[in-house]
One Martini backbone bead per residue (centre of mass of N, CA, C, O) as a GRO file, in nm:
protein
  313
    1UNK     BB    1   2.358   7.609  -3.889
    2UNK     BB    2   2.075   7.474  -3.827
    3UNK     BB    3   1.791   7.341  -3.970
    4UNK     BB    4   1.432   7.382  -3.938
    5UNK     BB    5   1.143   7.204  -3.847
    6UNK     BB    6   0.771   7.217  -3.790
    7UNK     BB    7   0.524   7.031  -3.606
    8UNK     BB    8   0.263   7.220  -3.479
    9UNK     BB    9   0.251   7.554  -3.491
   10UNK     BB   10  -0.057   7.608  -3.361
   11UNK     BB   11   0.012   7.526  -3.088
   12UNK     BB   12   0.066   7.577  -2.753
   13UNK     BB   13   0.389   7.485  -2.751
   14UNK     BB   14   0.535   7.615  -3.000
   15UNK     BB   15   0.653   7.892  -2.894
   16UNK     BB   16   0.886   7.758  -2.730
   17UNK     BB   17   1.030   7.646  -2.984
   18UNK     BB   18   1.065   7.902  -3.143
   19UNK     BB   19   1.230   8.047  -2.927
   20UNK     BB   20   1.461   7.838  -2.914
   21UNK     BB   21   1.554   7.859  -3.207
   22UNK     BB   22   1.611   8.164  -3.195
   23UNK     BB   23   1.805   8.171  -2.934
   24UNK     BB   24   2.010   7.958  -3.093
   25UNK     BB   25   2.052   8.070  -3.387
   26UNK     BB   26   1.839   7.951  -3.581
   27UNK     BB   27   1.649   7.803  -3.860
   28UNK     BB   28   1.329   7.830  -4.000
   29UNK     BB   29   1.200   7.688  -4.291
   30UNK     BB   30   0.946   7.498  -4.187
   31UNK     BB   31   0.583   7.458  -4.146
   32UNK     BB   32   0.308   7.269  -3.982
   33UNK     BB   33  -0.065   7.285  -4.000
   34UNK     BB   34  -0.410   7.245  -4.017
   35UNK     BB   35  -0.395   7.504  -3.860
   36UNK     BB   36  -0.384   7.861  -3.969
   37UNK     BB   37  -0.291   7.981  -3.675
   38UNK     BB   38   0.038   8.127  -3.758
   39UNK     BB   39   0.135   8.427  -3.669
   40UNK     BB   40   0.382   8.362  -3.482
   41UNK     BB   41   0.599   8.359  -3.707
   42UNK     BB   42   0.648   8.673  -3.724
   43UNK     BB   43   0.813   8.683  -3.443
   44UNK     BB   44   1.058   8.487  -3.570
   45UNK     BB   45   0.981   8.357  -3.889
   46UNK     BB   46   0.873   8.525  -4.161
   47UNK     BB   47   1.018   8.326  -4.394
   48UNK     BB   48   0.868   8.087  -4.337
   49UNK     BB   49   0.725   7.810  -4.441
   50UNK     BB   50   0.378   7.714  -4.499
   51UNK     BB   51   0.185   7.407  -4.424
   52UNK     BB   52  -0.123   7.258  -4.411
   53UNK     BB   53   0.004   7.008  -4.544
   54UNK     BB   54   0.212   6.748  -4.464
   55UNK     BB   55   0.276   6.644  -4.751
   56UNK     BB   56   0.410   6.913  -4.849
   57UNK     BB   57   0.623   6.928  -4.636
   58UNK     BB   58   0.760   6.661  -4.703
   59UNK     BB   59   0.829   6.727  -4.999
   60UNK     BB   60   1.004   6.979  -4.944
   61UNK     BB   61   1.219   6.840  -4.760
   62UNK     BB   62   1.310   6.637  -4.972
   63UNK     BB   63   1.420   6.842  -5.174
   64UNK     BB   64   1.630   6.967  -4.979
   65UNK     BB   65   1.792   6.711  -4.923
   66UNK     BB   66   1.890   6.687  -5.233
   67UNK     BB   67   2.063   6.969  -5.224
   68UNK     BB   68   2.197   6.947  -4.938
   69UNK     BB   69   2.338   7.052  -4.643
   70UNK     BB   70   2.257   7.362  -4.644
   71UNK     BB   71   1.934   7.313  -4.720
   72UNK     BB   72   1.866   7.118  -4.529
   73UNK     BB   73   1.705   6.956  -4.274
   74UNK     BB   74   1.814   6.864  -3.939
   75UNK     BB   75   1.554   6.949  -3.772
   76UNK     BB   76   1.256   6.825  -3.598
   77UNK     BB   77   0.980   6.967  -3.447
   78UNK     BB   78   0.735   6.836  -3.206
   79UNK     BB   79   0.377   6.975  -3.142
   80UNK     BB   80   0.175   6.748  -3.119
   81UNK     BB   81  -0.031   6.530  -3.049
   82UNK     BB   82   0.049   6.252  -2.879
   83UNK     BB   83  -0.062   6.028  -3.094
   84UNK     BB   84   0.144   6.159  -3.331
   85UNK     BB   85   0.444   6.130  -3.259
   86UNK     BB   86   0.531   5.865  -3.385
   87UNK     BB   87   0.468   5.940  -3.684
   88UNK     BB   88   0.646   6.207  -3.689
   89UNK     BB   89   0.913   6.078  -3.624
   90UNK     BB   90   0.922   5.895  -3.870
   91UNK     BB   91   0.920   6.116  -4.078
   92UNK     BB   92   1.182   6.256  -3.989
   93UNK     BB   93   1.371   6.010  -4.028
   94UNK     BB   94   1.314   5.974  -4.336
   95UNK     BB   95   1.451   6.275  -4.369
   96UNK     BB   96   1.719   6.272  -4.198
   97UNK     BB   97   1.635   6.367  -3.904
   98UNK     BB   98   1.640   6.511  -3.625
   99UNK     BB   99   1.466   6.503  -3.299
  100UNK     BB  100   1.213   6.719  -3.130
  101UNK     BB  101   1.002   6.608  -2.868
  102UNK     BB  102   0.741   6.644  -2.708
  103UNK     BB  103   0.567   6.566  -2.454
  104UNK     BB  104   0.525   6.265  -2.496
  105UNK     BB  105   0.692   6.071  -2.706
  106UNK     BB  106   0.489   5.850  -2.603
  107UNK     BB  107   0.204   5.634  -2.487
  108UNK     BB  108   0.347   5.361  -2.579
  109UNK     BB  109   0.613   5.160  -2.500
  110UNK     BB  110   0.645   4.984  -2.770
  111UNK     BB  111   0.737   5.230  -2.954
  112UNK     BB  112   1.034   5.261  -2.861
  113UNK     BB  113   1.167   5.022  -3.011
  114UNK     BB  114   1.102   5.115  -3.300
  115UNK     BB  115   1.257   5.387  -3.279
  116UNK     BB  116   1.534   5.268  -3.223
  117UNK     BB  117   1.560   5.125  -3.496
  118UNK     BB  118   1.537   5.387  -3.667
  119UNK     BB  119   1.780   5.531  -3.559
  120UNK     BB  120   1.982   5.319  -3.665
  121UNK     BB  121   1.900   5.318  -3.964
  122UNK     BB  122   1.937   5.658  -3.994
  123UNK     BB  123   2.145   5.790  -3.797
  124UNK     BB  124   1.958   5.911  -3.565
  125UNK     BB  125   1.798   6.142  -3.325
  126UNK     BB  126   1.586   6.125  -3.032
  127UNK     BB  127   1.434   6.388  -2.864
  128UNK     BB  128   1.332   6.524  -2.543
  129UNK     BB  129   1.116   6.697  -2.305
  130UNK     BB  130   1.287   6.741  -1.975
  131UNK     BB  131   1.282   7.023  -1.795
  132UNK     BB  132   1.320   6.947  -1.488
  133UNK     BB  133   1.627   6.854  -1.524
  134UNK     BB  134   1.703   7.190  -1.566
  135UNK     BB  135   1.614   7.297  -1.306
  136UNK     BB  136   1.773   7.474  -1.070
  137UNK     BB  137   1.629   7.361  -0.813
  138UNK     BB  138   1.663   7.061  -0.883
  139UNK     BB  139   1.971   7.053  -0.906
  140UNK     BB  140   2.023   7.134  -0.613
  141UNK     BB  141   1.869   6.897  -0.487
  142UNK     BB  142   2.030   6.666  -0.611
  143UNK     BB  143   2.295   6.744  -0.479
  144UNK     BB  144   2.197   6.719  -0.188
  145UNK     BB  145   2.111   6.409  -0.187
  146UNK     BB  146   2.391   6.303  -0.268
  147UNK     BB  147   2.536   6.410  -0.008
  148UNK     BB  148   2.359   6.271   0.213
  149UNK     BB  149   2.314   5.961   0.182
  150UNK     BB  150   2.041   5.835   0.226
  151UNK     BB  151   1.927   5.519   0.359
  152UNK     BB  152   1.645   5.553   0.313
  153UNK     BB  153   1.311   5.674   0.254
  154UNK     BB  154   1.157   5.915   0.113
  155UNK     BB  155   0.904   6.146   0.189
  156UNK     BB  156   0.643   6.221  -0.055
  157UNK     BB  157   0.456   6.518  -0.171
  158UNK     BB  158   0.258   6.540  -0.464
  159UNK     BB  159   0.133   6.851  -0.623
  160UNK     BB  160  -0.098   6.910  -0.910
  161UNK     BB  161  -0.253   7.213  -1.033
  162UNK     BB  162  -0.435   7.258  -1.364
  163UNK     BB  163  -0.666   7.429  -1.485
  164UNK     BB  164  -0.958   7.335  -1.688
  165UNK     BB  165  -1.181   7.359  -1.921
  166UNK     BB  166  -1.427   7.222  -2.124
  167UNK     BB  167  -1.236   7.188  -2.375
  168UNK     BB  168  -1.059   6.948  -2.284
  169UNK     BB  169  -1.282   6.711  -2.334
  170UNK     BB  170  -1.320   6.784  -2.644
  171UNK     BB  171  -1.050   6.734  -2.690
  172UNK     BB  172  -0.782   6.522  -2.721
  173UNK     BB  173  -0.708   6.538  -2.412
  174UNK     BB  174  -0.988   6.377  -2.321
  175UNK     BB  175  -0.856   6.135  -2.482
  176UNK     BB  176  -0.683   5.865  -2.383
  177UNK     BB  177  -0.593   5.751  -2.667
  178UNK     BB  178  -0.446   6.043  -2.731
  179UNK     BB  179  -0.304   6.136  -2.439
  180UNK     BB  180  -0.297   5.913  -2.181
  181UNK     BB  181  -0.405   6.094  -1.986
  182UNK     BB  182  -0.332   6.262  -1.703
  183UNK     BB  183  -0.066   6.118  -1.625
  184UNK     BB  184   0.059   6.192  -1.905
  185UNK     BB  185  -0.017   6.491  -1.985
  186UNK     BB  186   0.058   6.623  -1.675
  187UNK     BB  187   0.267   6.396  -1.522
  188UNK     BB  188   0.535   6.296  -1.668
  189UNK     BB  189   0.742   6.498  -1.559
  190UNK     BB  190   0.719   6.410  -1.256
  191UNK     BB  191   0.781   6.110  -1.291
  192UNK     BB  192   1.056   6.150  -1.414
  193UNK     BB  193   1.179   6.302  -1.178
  194UNK     BB  194   1.150   6.081  -0.962
  195UNK     BB  195   1.320   5.865  -1.109
  196UNK     BB  196   1.579   6.040  -1.135
  197UNK     BB  197   1.613   6.086  -0.818
  198UNK     BB  198   1.492   5.773  -0.686
  199UNK     BB  199   1.444   5.562  -0.890
  200UNK     BB  200   1.298   5.284  -0.940
  201UNK     BB  201   1.017   5.105  -0.965
  202UNK     BB  202   0.822   4.890  -0.719
  203UNK     BB  203   0.536   5.047  -0.671
  204UNK     BB  204   0.172   5.059  -0.742
  205UNK     BB  205  -0.090   5.303  -0.675
  206UNK     BB  206  -0.450   5.357  -0.712
  207UNK     BB  207  -0.706   5.558  -0.549
  208UNK     BB  208  -0.783   5.773  -0.785
  209UNK     BB  209  -1.014   5.810  -1.080
  210UNK     BB  210  -1.080   6.057  -1.324
  211UNK     BB  211  -1.117   6.308  -1.563
  212UNK     BB  212  -0.975   6.530  -1.335
  213UNK     BB  213  -0.828   6.299  -1.151
  214UNK     BB  214  -0.527   6.173  -0.974
  215UNK     BB  215  -0.441   5.918  -0.722
  216UNK     BB  216  -0.140   5.798  -0.536
  217UNK     BB  217   0.129   5.544  -0.524
  218UNK     BB  218   0.495   5.530  -0.480
  219UNK     BB  219   0.763   5.298  -0.503
  220UNK     BB  220   1.098   5.356  -0.466
  221UNK     BB  221   1.419   5.309  -0.401
  222UNK     BB  222   1.423   5.625  -0.236
  223UNK     BB  223   1.089   5.634  -0.225
  224UNK     BB  224   0.773   5.772  -0.098
  225UNK     BB  225   0.477   5.843  -0.300
  226UNK     BB  226   0.233   6.097  -0.293
  227UNK     BB  227  -0.025   6.172  -0.535
  228UNK     BB  228  -0.175   6.479  -0.698
  229UNK     BB  229  -0.389   6.526  -0.983
  230UNK     BB  230  -0.535   6.831  -1.138
  231UNK     BB  231  -0.810   7.021  -1.336
  232UNK     BB  232  -0.951   7.153  -1.091
  233UNK     BB  233  -1.029   7.455  -0.957
  234UNK     BB  234  -1.125   7.364  -0.662
  235UNK     BB  235  -0.817   7.259  -0.591
  236UNK     BB  236  -0.723   7.530  -0.552
  237UNK     BB  237  -0.575   7.746  -0.373
  238UNK     BB  238  -0.702   8.037  -0.269
  239UNK     BB  239  -0.437   8.213  -0.266
  240UNK     BB  240  -0.376   8.163  -0.565
  241UNK     BB  241  -0.631   8.281  -0.689
  242UNK     BB  242  -0.601   8.569  -0.561
  243UNK     BB  243  -0.313   8.602  -0.729
  244UNK     BB  244  -0.365   8.472  -1.029
  245UNK     BB  245  -0.290   8.185  -1.038
  246UNK     BB  246  -0.278   7.888  -1.266
  247UNK     BB  247  -0.097   7.714  -1.060
  248UNK     BB  248   0.003   7.412  -0.863
  249UNK     BB  249   0.326   7.336  -0.714
  250UNK     BB  250   0.423   7.045  -0.513
  251UNK     BB  251   0.724   6.932  -0.320
  252UNK     BB  252   0.747   6.719  -0.043
  253UNK     BB  253   1.046   6.649   0.159
  254UNK     BB  254   1.026   6.577   0.464
  255UNK     BB  255   0.842   6.861   0.471
  256UNK     BB  256   1.008   6.994   0.239
  257UNK     BB  257   1.010   7.243   0.015
  258UNK     BB  258   1.024   7.234  -0.343
  259UNK     BB  259   1.098   7.502  -0.549
  260UNK     BB  260   0.929   7.518  -0.903
  261UNK     BB  261   0.707   7.729  -1.014
  262UNK     BB  262   0.929   7.886  -1.142
  263UNK     BB  263   1.054   7.867  -1.477
  264UNK     BB  264   0.905   7.632  -1.638
  265UNK     BB  265   0.873   7.790  -1.935
  266UNK     BB  266   1.216   7.853  -1.977
  267UNK     BB  267   1.366   7.555  -2.076
  268UNK     BB  268   1.392   7.501  -2.384
  269UNK     BB  269   1.657   7.644  -2.450
  270UNK     BB  270   1.837   7.469  -2.274
  271UNK     BB  271   1.772   7.205  -2.427
  272UNK     BB  272   1.865   7.295  -2.706
  273UNK     BB  273   2.158   7.340  -2.628
  274UNK     BB  274   2.211   7.045  -2.554
  275UNK     BB  275   2.130   6.913  -2.822
  276UNK     BB  276   2.341   7.072  -3.002
  277UNK     BB  277   2.572   6.908  -2.822
  278UNK     BB  278   2.458   6.605  -2.767
  279UNK     BB  279   2.294   6.625  -2.451
  280UNK     BB  280   2.028   6.511  -2.467
  281UNK     BB  281   1.717   6.357  -2.430
  282UNK     BB  282   1.610   6.032  -2.483
  283UNK     BB  283   1.453   5.739  -2.505
  284UNK     BB  284   1.588   5.610  -2.245
  285UNK     BB  285   1.510   5.843  -2.058
  286UNK     BB  286   1.188   5.809  -2.105
  287UNK     BB  287   1.104   5.514  -2.047
  288UNK     BB  288   1.032   5.485  -1.739
  289UNK     BB  289   0.784   5.684  -1.746
  290UNK     BB  290   0.618   5.551  -1.968
  291UNK     BB  291   0.588   5.275  -1.827
  292UNK     BB  292   0.464   5.377  -1.559
  293UNK     BB  293   0.215   5.530  -1.671
  294UNK     BB  294   0.087   5.287  -1.802
  295UNK     BB  295   0.037   5.138  -1.534
  296UNK     BB  296  -0.142   5.355  -1.410
  297UNK     BB  297  -0.367   5.346  -1.625
  298UNK     BB  298  -0.419   5.014  -1.562
  299UNK     BB  299  -0.478   5.031  -1.278
  300UNK     BB  300  -0.630   4.949  -1.003
  301UNK     BB  301  -0.835   5.041  -0.759
  302UNK     BB  302  -0.721   5.145  -0.432
  303UNK     BB  303  -0.781   5.125  -0.063
  304UNK     BB  304  -0.508   5.287   0.091
  305UNK     BB  305  -0.480   5.467   0.377
  306UNK     BB  306  -0.171   5.485   0.432
  307UNK     BB  307  -0.102   5.627   0.119
  308UNK     BB  308  -0.255   5.877   0.120
  309UNK     BB  309  -0.323   6.171   0.017
  310UNK     BB  310  -0.415   6.441   0.198
  311UNK     BB  311  -0.631   6.552  -0.011
  312UNK     BB  312  -0.794   6.284  -0.032
  313UNK     BB  313  -0.878   6.271   0.273
   0.00000   0.00000   0.00000
């Protein structure tokens, strides 16, 4: 039974990782976060050690490593702000641990090559969370399109609205240098999914971009995609707001809706199970979406009416 450490235990996404470690019947030895609001530990691992300073966490795990296989930490889960992922992955590899890093694994594609070198140097593996690839509805759809053997390019309309309050822009998430911007912070899962389903990117257009939304067009090997991502509440469909729903996810393929709004938050355990079998998604799996989102971030705004997302019109 592997031992785990966790960096960023006070963060928003950490409870999903704690739950996954618990449900896969593993043990959390130690956790760290500069914010000490970490009472969530009592719900899963009340005996886990907590370190407010990452330097003390690092020192403790190094001591355990020298005590032998039974006591050392085997995996470190990383739930920190996006811009710290690269540094924290490096720390974990230096401790001779395998890594499970929340998305995006990094925000700049050139960091991927350096991490690959460190993987080889330390003989360890870096995994990332690409949960849409294990969503039951998506897996059924993937099987369907593989059977269809469609010769043309699918027409796809992707819409994702996930409202955020004023805190978003005050936090690190609102700083593009730290989050990678909206396309990276809230969109990378969907861009990874599209590349996984429909092949490599051939063309990129960005039609609109501000601090709250981004919209554009992608041409992939087997699809033409118009996308619209927003964190503005006013973009939510009224019927969703009336039902008290907190987000809207829609992917229409040739006019047919692919439903995956439910169960999105419950897939970390599935991914942990795959990782523990050595079947998780690694650096090379994440590379195409990281590289494409970086291009989207840097692309000039174009006004191409032909490929506009319907909501942008």
